[in-house]
N, C-alpha and C positions, 0 to 999 in steps of 0.2 A: 954691315948690311946683310940682312937675311935674304938668302936666295929663295925664290918661289919654288915650291915643289914641282917636280917634273909631272907633266900631265900624262896620264895613262890614256892611250888611244884605244877605244873599244874596237873590236873587230867590225868589219864592214857589216852593215845591216843586211839581213837576208833579203834577196830580191823578192818582189811580189810574185805570188803564184799566177800562172797564166790560166784564165778561165776556160781552158780546153783540156779535157781529161778523158781517161778511159775507165771503164768498168770491165773487169775480166772475171767471168764465172768459170771457175776451175771445177771440173767434174770427171767422173770415171765412167766407163761403159755401162755400169749398173745405175748410173744417174745419181750417185752420191756426190754431194757438193761440198767443197771446202769452204768453211767460214772461218774468219779470223776476227779476234776481239781487239778493238782499238785500245791503245794504252791511254789515250787522252780523253776517254769518255766511258763512263760507267755502263757496262752491259750493252755496248754497241757492237753487234756482230755484223759482218759484211763480207762481201767478196773483195778481191783486190781492186783498189782504186788508186788513181794518181794522176797528177797533171803533167802536161808536157814540160820539159826542161827549157825548150826553145820553141818558138812558134813554128819554125820550119821542121821540127822533128816530126817524122811520120807517126801516125797513130799506132801502127803495128810495132814500131820501135819503142814507143812509149809503153805499150802493153807488155812487151817482152821485158823491158827494163824494170817496170814496176813489179811484175811477177817475180823476177829474180831478187829484187831488193827486199820485197816483203815476205817471200816464202822460201827463197833459196832454190826454187824450181827454175831451171834454165830452159827456155823455149826459144832462144835466139836463133836466127838463121844458122844452119849447119849443125844444130844439135838434134838429138834423137826425138825431142818433143816438138820441134819447130812445125812439123806437119799438123800437129794437133791444135795450133792456134788459128782460130777462124774469126774473121770479121763478120759479125751478124748483120751488118748494114743498118743498124739502129742507132739513133741519137736521142738522148734525153736532154731537155733543157729545163733547168730547175733553179729556184732561188737558192743562193748560198746560205747555209745555216748561219744564223747570227753568231753563234759561238766561234765560227771559223772565218767570219767576215774580215777580221784584221789581217789575214794572210794575203789579201788581194788589194790591188790599188784602189784608192779612193774612187767611189762612184761605180765600182764593179759590183753588181748584185746578183748576176746570173752566171751559171756555168753550163757549158755544152759538154756532154759526156758521150763518148763513142763506146759502143758495147761489143765485146769480144767474148768468145768461149774458148776454153782450153781443155781439150780431152787428154787425160793422163791415165797411165796404168793404175790399177787399184792400190798398190802398195807404194805409191810415190811418196818419198819422205818430204816432210815440211820442216824447214828451219826458219823460224820467225826472226824478224828484225825487232829486237827487244825495245828499241826506242819508239816503235810504231805499234806493235801488237804484243799482247800478253798471253794469248791462248789460241789454239786452233781446234777445229773439229770437223769431221766428215759426217754429213747428215743426208738422209734420203731427200730428194729434191723438194718435195712438198713441205717437209719439216724445216728445211733450210730457208725456204721462202718465208715461212711463218716467223722464223727467228731473226730475220734481217730488220734493222732499224730503218733502212731506207726503202721507201715505196718503189723507187725505180729499180733497185737491186732485187727486191722481191718479185717484181713483174718480169724482169729478165730471167730469173730462175724458173718462174712458172712457164716460160716459153721454151725451156730446155728440151722437152720431148720433141718439139717441132723444129727448133733451130740447131740443136746440138749435133745433128748428123748421126745420131744413134737410133737404130731401129728400136721402137718401143711400143708395147701394147699396154694401154691404160688398165 
């Protein structure tokens, strides 16, 4: 009698993304903005974005975690950059792009994005998460806004002179 082959159990399915996220515009006192290029989309440049891991996770915690995961920049409480993380008090509600819809639970079509700014020194090193991003660049704020694929990201960058907490003369 032939034995049935042992079944391989696949790892647990990745949990659905929570449709509550952050957008973090990282910038210098000269209003140069860090953009990172997505690994899963051709020529999609953006600021740091990411969803909450748990619904009870505070948006500030989500912002600090995503910045560290995606850029290696640590702005968690107690670090030298923590004071530079500012909640801009803005939320964007948008339709989830069809190409990423599969990451969310069935029936979830919209995301709420909370906007932060992170002021960092000019020479802050960036270490990308290779599975998420393939390149980074610092650009003057207007140029960075033009380069973003996301309209809400571009709009946030265009508000930088007003919301960034940096004195600026246009």
